[in-house]
C-alpha positions in Angstrom: 55.6 122.0 36.3 56.8 124.3 33.2 59.9 123.9 31.7 61.6 126.3 29.5 61.7 125.5 26.0 65.0 124.9 24.0 63.8 127.6 21.7 63.6 130.2 24.6 67.0 129.2 25.6 68.4 129.5 22.2 66.8 133.0 21.8 68.5 134.0 25.1 71.7 132.7 23.7 71.3 135.2 20.5 70.9 138.1 22.9 73.8 137.2 24.8 75.7 137.1 21.4 74.3 140.3 20.6 75.7 141.9 23.7 79.2 140.7 23.4 78.6 138.0 26.0 79.7 134.6 24.0 80.5 132.5 27.0 76.8 133.1 28.4 75.7 132.4 25.0 77.3 129.1 24.9 75.8 128.3 28.5 72.6 128.9 26.9 73.0 126.8 23.8 74.1 123.9 26.1 71.1 124.2 28.2 69.1 124.4 25.1 70.3 121.1 24.2 69.9 119.5 28.0 66.5 121.0 27.9 65.8 118.1 25.4 66.6 115.7 27.8 64.7 114.0 30.9 65.0 115.4 34.5 66.7 112.1 35.2 69.3 112.2 32.2 70.4 115.9 33.2 70.9 114.7 36.7 73.1 111.8 35.4 75.3 114.3 33.3 75.6 116.7 36.2 76.7 113.7 38.8 79.1 112.6 36.3 80.7 115.8 36.2 81.4 116.6 39.9 84.8 116.2 40.9 86.1 113.0 41.2 83.0 111.1 40.1 84.1 109.7 36.5 87.0 108.2 35.3 88.2 109.6 31.9 86.7 106.5 30.1 83.3 107.0 31.6 83.3 110.8 30.7 84.1 109.8 27.1 81.2 107.2 27.2 79.0 110.0 28.3 80.3 112.3 25.6 79.2 109.7 23.0 75.9 109.2 24.8 75.1 113.0 24.7 76.2 113.3 21.2 73.8 110.4 20.0 70.9 112.3 21.8 71.7 115.5 19.7 73.8 117.4 22.4 77.3 118.0 20.5 77.9 121.1 22.4 77.6 119.5 25.9 79.2 116.5 24.5 82.1 118.8 23.3 82.1 120.3 27.1 82.3 116.6 28.8 84.9 115.5 26.3 87.1 118.3 27.5 86.3 117.7 30.9 87.9 114.1 30.2 91.3 115.9 29.6 91.3 118.2 32.4 
């Protein structure tokens, strides 16, 4: 199976920025971070973010885990979900 590279996703983010779509650019940048994780880890993040699946302290721990793995933008999104 071929995976998209983080570099390709960051390039797509730059293109989105150039075309005035900062929200799409942010999504591509988070995707670039997630592309460095294993499939199992990405599914772990996905499952944790589903409605009603995680308590605030679990989301905070997930954000710390993501930050430690070089995913600061995704960690920030998870932290934002912690307070929603």
